[in-house]
C-alpha positions as CSV (number, residue, x, y, z in Angstrom):
1,M,-9.7,23.6,-38.6
2,I,-8.9,26.2,-41.6
3,L,-5.1,26.6,-42.6
4,N,-3.8,30.1,-43.4
5,H,-0.9,30.5,-46.5
6,K,1.2,30.9,-43.8
7,S,0.7,27.7,-41.8
8,L,0.4,25.6,-45.2
9,I,3.8,26.9,-46.5
10,S,5.2,26.1,-42.9
11,T,4.1,22.4,-43.1
12,F,5.3,22.1,-46.5
13,V,8.8,23.0,-45.8
14,F,8.7,20.9,-42.2
15,S,7.7,17.9,-44.6
16,L,10.7,18.6,-47.1
17,L,12.7,18.0,-44.1
18,I,11.5,15.3,-42.9
19,N,11.7,13.7,-46.3
20,F,14.8,15.0,-47.4
21,G,16.5,16.5,-44.6
22,F,16.9,13.6,-42.0
23,A,20.4,11.8,-41.9
24,Q,20.5,9.9,-38.9
25,E,19.1,10.3,-35.3
26,S,20.5,8.9,-32.0
27,G,18.3,8.1,-28.9
28,L,16.3,5.2,-26.8
29,A,14.7,2.6,-28.5
30,S,11.8,0.1,-27.2
31,Y,9.8,-2.8,-28.6
32,Y,6.1,-3.4,-28.6
33,G,4.3,-5.5,-25.6
34,D,2.2,-8.6,-27.1
35,A,-0.8,-7.2,-25.9
36,F,-0.3,-5.2,-29.1
37,H,-0.2,-8.0,-31.4
38,G,-3.3,-7.8,-33.4
39,G,-4.2,-4.0,-33.0
40,Q,-4.4,-1.4,-36.0
41,T,-1.2,0.5,-36.4
42,A,-1.6,4.5,-37.5
43,S,-0.8,3.3,-41.1
44,G,-4.1,0.9,-41.1
45,E,-1.9,-2.3,-41.2
46,L,-2.3,-4.7,-38.4
47,Y,0.7,-4.9,-36.1
48,D,2.4,-8.5,-36.6
49,R,5.0,-8.8,-33.7
50,S,6.5,-11.4,-36.2
51,K,7.2,-8.9,-38.9
52,M,10.4,-6.6,-38.9
53,T,8.3,-2.8,-38.1
54,C,8.7,0.0,-36.2
55,A,6.8,3.4,-35.1
56,H,8.4,6.8,-35.7
57,R,6.7,10.5,-35.0
58,T,7.1,11.9,-38.3
59,L,8.8,9.7,-41.2
60,P,6.3,8.7,-43.6
61,F,4.9,5.2,-43.3
62,G,6.6,2.7,-45.5
63,T,10.0,4.5,-44.8
64,Y,12.6,2.0,-44.0
65,L,14.9,2.4,-41.3
66,K,18.4,0.7,-40.4
67,V,18.1,0.6,-36.3
68,T,21.7,-0.1,-34.9
69,R,22.3,-0.3,-31.0
70,K,25.4,1.1,-29.9
71,D,26.4,-1.2,-26.9
72,N,26.5,-4.5,-28.8
73,G,26.6,-3.4,-32.6
74,R,23.3,-4.9,-33.8
75,S,21.3,-3.4,-36.4
76,V,17.8,-4.7,-38.3
77,T,15.9,-3.1,-40.8
78,V,12.6,-2.1,-40.0
79,K,9.5,-0.2,-42.1
80,V,7.8,2.4,-40.5
81,N,4.1,1.9,-40.2
82,D,3.0,3.2,-37.0
83,R,3.2,6.4,-35.0
84,G,5.3,6.6,-31.8
85,P,6.9,6.4,-29.2
86,H,4.9,8.1,-26.9
87,I,7.7,8.8,-24.4
88,K,10.2,11.8,-24.1
89,G,13.7,10.7,-25.1
90,R,12.6,7.3,-27.1
91,I,13.1,7.7,-31.0
92,V,12.0,4.6,-31.9
93,D,9.5,1.7,-31.4
94,V,10.2,-1.9,-33.2
95,S,8.6,-5.2,-33.2
96,K,9.5,-7.6,-31.0
97,E,11.0,-9.9,-33.6
98,A,13.4,-6.6,-34.6
99,A,13.9,-6.8,-30.6
100,K,14.9,-10.3,-30.4
101,R,17.7,-9.3,-33.3
102,L,18.5,-6.4,-31.2
103,G,18.9,-7.8,-28.0
104,L,16.3,-5.4,-26.5
105,I,13.8,-8.3,-25.1
106,K,16.1,-8.6,-21.9
107,D,16.9,-4.9,-21.3
108,G,13.4,-3.6,-22.5
109,V,15.6,-0.2,-23.8
110,A,18.6,0.5,-25.4
111,E,20.7,3.6,-27.0
112,V,20.8,2.9,-30.6
113,T,21.2,5.1,-34.0
114,I,18.6,5.1,-37.0
115,A,19.1,6.1,-40.3
116,K,17.1,5.4,-43.5
117,T,17.9,2.5,-45.8
118,S,15.9,0.9,-48.7
119,K,13.8,-2.1,-48.3
120,S,16.7,-4.5,-50.0
121,S,18.8,-4.0,-46.8
122,S,19.6,-7.7,-45.3
123,N,18.0,-8.5,-41.4
124,S,20.4,-11.6,-42.0
125,A,23.0,-12.2,-39.5
126,D,25.5,-13.3,-42.1
127,A,24.9,-10.5,-44.7
128,K,27.9,-9.6,-46.3
129,I,29.3,-6.1,-44.9
130,T,29.7,-3.6,-47.4
131,S,30.6,0.0,-47.4
132,T,28.7,3.2,-48.4
133,K,29.6,2.4,-51.7
134,G,29.0,-1.3,-51.7
135,A,32.4,-2.5,-52.3
136,A,33.7,-5.2,-50.0
137,V,35.4,-4.0,-47.0
138,P,39.4,-4.8,-46.9
139,A,40.3,-7.5,-44.4
140,E,42.3,-5.7,-41.6
141,K,38.8,-3.3,-41.9
142,E,37.1,-6.5,-41.0
143,V,39.3,-7.7,-38.8
144,V,39.3,-4.7,-36.6
145,R,35.9,-4.8,-36.6
146,K,35.6,-8.3,-35.5
147,V,38.0,-7.6,-32.5
148,T,35.8,-4.4,-32.0
149,E,32.7,-6.6,-31.6
150,A,34.6,-9.6,-29.3
151,E,35.6,-6.5,-27.1
152,K,32.1,-5.5,-26.7
153,A,30.5,-9.3,-26.3
154,V,33.1,-9.3,-23.4
155,D,32.0,-6.0,-22.2
156,A,28.2,-7.4,-22.4
157,A,29.1,-10.6,-20.7
158,K,30.9,-8.8,-17.9
159,A,27.8,-6.7,-17.6
160,A,25.7,-9.6,-17.9
161,D,27.6,-11.6,-14.8
162,K,27.6,-8.3,-12.7
163,R,24.0,-7.9,-13.1
164,E,23.9,-11.5,-12.2
165,K,25.9,-11.6,-8.8
166,E,23.8,-8.3,-8.0
167,L,20.4,-10.3,-8.3
168,A,22.0,-13.0,-6.2
169,A,23.3,-11.0,-3.7
170,K,19.9,-9.4,-3.4
171,A,18.0,-12.8,-3.5
172,A,20.7,-13.8,-0.5
173,A,19.8,-10.6,1.5
174,E,15.9,-10.7,0.7
175,K,16.3,-14.4,2.5
176,R,18.3,-13.9,5.3
177,D,15.5,-11.1,6.1
178,R,12.5,-13.6,5.4
179,G,14.4,-16.0,7.9
180,K,14.7,-13.1,10.6
181,A,11.3,-12.4,10.3
182,A,10.1,-16.0,10.7
183,A,12.6,-16.6,13.6
184,D,11.1,-12.9,15.1
185,A,7.5,-14.5,14.3
186,K,7.9,-17.6,16.2
187,R,9.9,-16.2,19.3
188,K,6.6,-13.8,19.2
189,A,4.0,-16.6,19.1
190,A,6.2,-19.0,22.0
191,E,5.9,-15.3,24.2
192,K,2.5,-15.3,23.5
193,A,1.7,-19.1,23.7
194,K,3.9,-19.0,27.0
195,L,1.9,-15.6,28.4
196,A,-1.5,-17.3,27.5
197,A,-0.5,-20.2,29.3
198,A,0.7,-18.5,32.4
199,E,-2.8,-16.7,32.3
200,K,-4.6,-20.2,32.3
201,K,-2.6,-21.2,35.0
202,E,-3.5,-18.3,37.3
203,E,-7.4,-19.0,36.0
204,T,-7.1,-22.4,37.6
205,I,-6.1,-20.9,41.0
206,E,-8.4,-18.2,40.8
207,L,-10.8,-18.1,43.6
208,K,-14.8,-18.0,42.7
209,E,-16.5,-14.7,42.6
210,P,-18.1,-13.8,45.9
211,K,-21.9,-13.9,46.3
212,L,-23.6,-10.7,46.3
213,V,-24.7,-9.4,49.8
214,S,-28.7,-9.1,50.1
215,L,-30.9,-9.1,53.3
216,K,-31.3,-12.7,53.1
217,N,-27.5,-13.5,53.6
218,Y,-26.2,-10.1,55.4
219,S,-25.3,-10.5,59.2
220,E,-23.5,-8.3,61.6
221,Y,-20.4,-10.6,61.3
222,G,-18.7,-12.6,59.2
223,L,-15.9,-12.0,56.4
224,Y,-17.2,-9.3,53.5
225,K,-15.4,-8.0,50.4
226,I,-15.4,-4.3,50.3
227,Q,-14.5,-2.0,47.8
228,V,-14.2,1.4,47.9
229,M,-14.1,3.8,44.8
230,K,-14.5,7.6,44.5
231,P,-16.4,8.5,41.5
232,E,-16.6,11.8,39.9
233,K,-18.8,14.4,41.4
234,K,-20.8,15.1,38.1
235,G,-24.3,14.7,37.5
236,F,-27.2,14.1,39.4
237,G,-28.8,11.4,41.6
238,V,-31.8,10.0,43.4
239,Q,-31.3,9.9,46.9
240,V,-33.2,7.0,48.7
241,A,-32.2,6.8,52.4
242,S,-30.6,9.4,55.0
243,I,-28.6,7.0,58.2
244,N,-26.8,7.7,61.2
245,N,-25.7,4.4,61.6
246,H,-22.8,2.4,59.8
247,E,-24.3,-0.9,60.3
248,N,-27.7,-0.1,59.8
249,M,-26.0,1.8,56.2
250,L,-24.7,-1.7,54.8
251,K,-28.0,-3.1,55.6
252,Q,-29.6,-0.6,53.5
253,I,-26.9,-1.1,50.8
254,A,-27.4,-4.8,51.2
255,H,-31.4,-4.3,50.7
256,F,-30.7,-2.7,47.6
257,Q,-28.4,-5.3,46.2
258,G,-30.7,-7.4,46.7
259,K,-33.5,-5.7,44.5
260,H,-30.6,-5.8,41.8
261,F,-29.6,-2.3,42.1
262,K,-26.0,-2.1,41.0
263,N,-25.4,1.7,40.6
264,I,-25.4,2.5,44.6
265,L,-23.5,5.6,46.0
266,T,-22.7,6.9,49.5
267,S,-22.4,10.1,50.7
268,I,-20.9,10.6,54.5
269,E,-21.5,14.0,55.4
270,K,-21.4,15.5,59.1
271,G,-24.7,15.8,60.3
272,A,-25.6,17.8,63.5
273,A,-26.0,14.5,65.4
274,G,-22.8,13.4,63.7
275,T,-22.1,11.3,60.8
276,V,-25.0,11.0,58.1
277,Y,-24.6,8.2,55.5
278,K,-27.0,9.0,52.4
279,I,-27.5,6.2,50.2
280,I,-28.1,7.9,46.4
281,L,-28.7,5.7,43.3
282,G,-27.3,7.2,40.0
283,P,-24.9,9.1,39.0
284,F,-27.1,10.3,35.9
285,P,-26.0,13.0,33.6
286,D,-28.7,15.5,33.8
287,Q,-31.4,16.5,36.4
288,K,-34.2,15.2,33.8
289,T,-33.0,11.8,33.6
290,A,-32.8,11.8,37.0
291,Q,-36.1,12.7,37.5
292,S,-37.5,10.5,35.3
293,Y,-35.4,7.5,37.3
294,K,-37.3,8.9,40.3
295,R,-41.0,8.3,38.6
296,S,-39.4,4.7,37.2
297,L,-38.2,3.4,41.3
298,A,-41.6,5.0,42.6
299,K,-44.2,3.4,40.3
300,R,-41.9,0.3,39.5
301,H,-40.0,-0.6,43.4
302,K,-42.3,1.4,45.1
303,V,-39.3,3.4,46.6
304,N,-39.8,7.1,47.4
305,G,-36.6,9.7,46.9
306,F,-35.8,12.9,45.6
307,V,-33.0,14.1,43.2
308,V,-30.0,15.5,44.4
309,N,-26.7,17.3,42.7
310,L,-23.8,15.4,43.1
311,E,-21.4,18.3,42.0
312,S,-22.3,20.5,45.4
313,P,-23.1,17.7,48.2
314,K,-23.4,19.3,51.7
315,K,-20.1,18.8,53.5
């Protein structure tokens, strides 16, 4: 991409502001996960989780930064060798070793301030505390500093204790929920087993299925199981008999049952000489299917019939 003079001047001024105008920055700090160990950084160096390095969006590679946590006062010196962070609100990503010294491993993210410093700045926890001019801090200020740090430590301990209690309460609630769920499951299983046992008991006392009646076992007198159902008046059927006698109608049904016909309908209608019982096989969804079944009856079973519309039977 070709830059014009204005763009070059703007870039140069921005670079000057970065290098000479940077004083201090506040925001969130996070740290690299172990998955990045050994990977190449934006500067070309390989990321080493045991080194004191960091990622910053704009500062030149090789810049040393002092990173200080606002809540516990811990600080480290790290070298910029990568670009980032790429999450809004975060201003620096530090290596895992730096995160350990800042106490970031447990928290993950913390409020910090960052400022340029020199390479000679010590990362030791026992480094001598100096003023901005390099002179030793007066004893009174040192005492105040230690008291402040002690208060912060107490606050941190209280916060940790609060988090621990909250986690314990959450774990207890989850345990109660699991116990309740287990009890409910056990109760449902018991109810299901009881129901199954009752059904099994009913099966043991259930009567044998009655035999299908055919002409071979049909008689005028006896005990019969009859189910009367009223199907919808839809579709077509094949009428195979028209009978005026009730007993003969039963015999005709027995005859077809003996031939393994199952879909047997009876249309009871008024006739000139009395009641007429029409034996119809079906129903079928359309006239074409009924016609095909009629031909099959004549060919395979030597039974002649004709197609009737079940939606408009004669009354």
